[in-house]
N, C-alpha and C positions, 0 to 999 in steps of 0.2 A: 504494500500500500504506500501511497505517497500523499502528502498534504496538497490541498488545492483550496482556492477560495471560490465559494459559490454565492455570488451577489453579496460579497462582504462577509459571509459566514464561512467558517472553516469546514472543509470537507475532506474525506479520504477517498482516493480512487484506487481501486484494485488494479494491480499491474497485469493480472491475467485476463480478467473479464471486462475491465474498464468500468465496472459499476461504481457509481458515486454513492458514498455514505455520508449522511449529515445528521446533526442533532443527536438524538438518543442512540441511534444505530451506530454512529461514529464513536460515541462514548463507550458503548458495549464492546465494539470491535477493538478499540484501543486498550480497554481493560483486559480483554482476553489475550491480546498480543503481549501485553506487559507481563501477565502471569505466566504465559507460555515461555517467554524469554527468560524470566526469573527461574522457572522450574528447570528449563534446559541448562541454564548456567549452573544451577545448584547440582544437577545430575551429572555434570561432567566430572569423571573421576580424576583426582589429582594423583600423580605418581608418588609413591612413598619415598622415604628418605633413601632407602637402599637402591631403588631404581634411579633416583636422581644422582646419587653418588656414583653409581656404575656409569651413567652418562658422562659425568665429569671426568672419571678415570679414563674413559675412552677418548675424551677431548685431550686430556694430558698426553695420552699415547700418540694421538694424531699430531699434536703440537711438537712433541719430541721428534717424531719422524720427519716433520717439515724442517725442523732445525737441523737434523742430520743431513737432509737433502740440500741445505743451504738456503732454504726459503725462510729467512729470518724475520722478514716483515710479517708474513702470514703466521709464523709460529708465535711471534711476539703478541700479535692481536688475539690469537686463540688462547695463549696463556693468560693474558689480561682478562679475557671473558671468563675463563675458567676460574681464576682467582676471585673475581667479582661474584660469580654464582656460588662458589663453594663458601665464601665468607658469609653470604646471606643464608645458606643452608646449614652450615656447620660451625660458623664462627671463625675469627681470625687466627686462633691457635690450633686449628685442625692440621694434622701432619700433611695432608694433601695440599692445603693452602700454602704451608711453609715450603713444601717441595716445589710447587709451581713458582713461588717467589724466588727460590734459589735458582731454578732453571732460567727464569726470565732475567735474573741478574746477569747470568753468563751471556745470554744473547745481547743484552744491553752493553755489556763490556765489549763484546765484539763489534758492536755498532758505534762505540765511542761515547755512549751516554753514561759517563762514569759516576756522576752524582746519583742518578736514579739507581744504577747498578749497586752502588755502595749502600744506599738506603735499604734496598730490597734484601741484599745478602745479610746485612746486619739484622734486619727483622727476622729473617729465617734462622740465623745463628742464635739469636736470643730466644726464639721460640723453641728450636730444637733443644737448646740447653735447659730451658724450663721444663719441657716435656720429658726429656731423656737423660739429662745431666750433661755436665761440661765435657765428659770424656767419651761420649757416644760418637760413633763414626760419622753420623750425619752432622753433629755439632762441629767435629773436627774438620770435616770437608768444607763446611761453610766458613770456618775460621781460615782455612787455607785459601779459599776463594776471596775472602775479604782481604787477605794479604796480597793476593794477586792483583786485585783491583787497586789497592794502594800503590803497588809497584808500577802499574800502568799509569796511574795518576802522577807519578814522580815522587811520591811520599816514601822514599827508600828506607828511612829509619823505621817508620811504622810497618812497612812491608817486611823488613828483616826481623823485627820483633815478633810479628805475627807468624812468620814461617818458623822461627825458632821455637815459639810456644807450641805450635802444632807438632813439630818434630819431637820435642821432648815428651809430650804427652803420648804420641804414637809409639815412641821407643818404650815408654813405661807400660803401655797397654798391650802393644802388639809384639814387643821385643825388638832388639836391634837388627835382627836378620830378616824381618818381615819386609815384603816388597814396598809397602807404603813408608818405610823408614829409611830405605837405602837411598 
């Protein structure tokens, strides 16, 4: 139906049969349409958290694959979208959010967006540290990447201190002969 004016009075015209409805008939029709729209809107099932999480994990996988293929702009956009959606769904401290932020920081590093990369990797590091502790591999990886961003930005003392911190913790946790400490 669409609105029309019939001698200054509101009227509805059916798109199918072109019948004109005015007065009480138009009121009844509008009321029926509104209740039908409301009922249909309420009846639309919303995906549960597990389904939505699975979709976001699939987006993360696609974004990572794009990144590996060198499609950094597309990957960056998909990571941003995934971060936004996951934050709304699960909150800013969810491990998936932190992982997306960490990965996005590395893309931004490669694109030369050092300030944003530094902020994202710091957020990821602090989140991983809070969730898993300061000696967890994800926390240490984020610390290492934070040092790498500092090095790229020319903050060599900060980078050296960060690399040294990570190396000492990795030696302590993994041992001096582990691949990540050599």
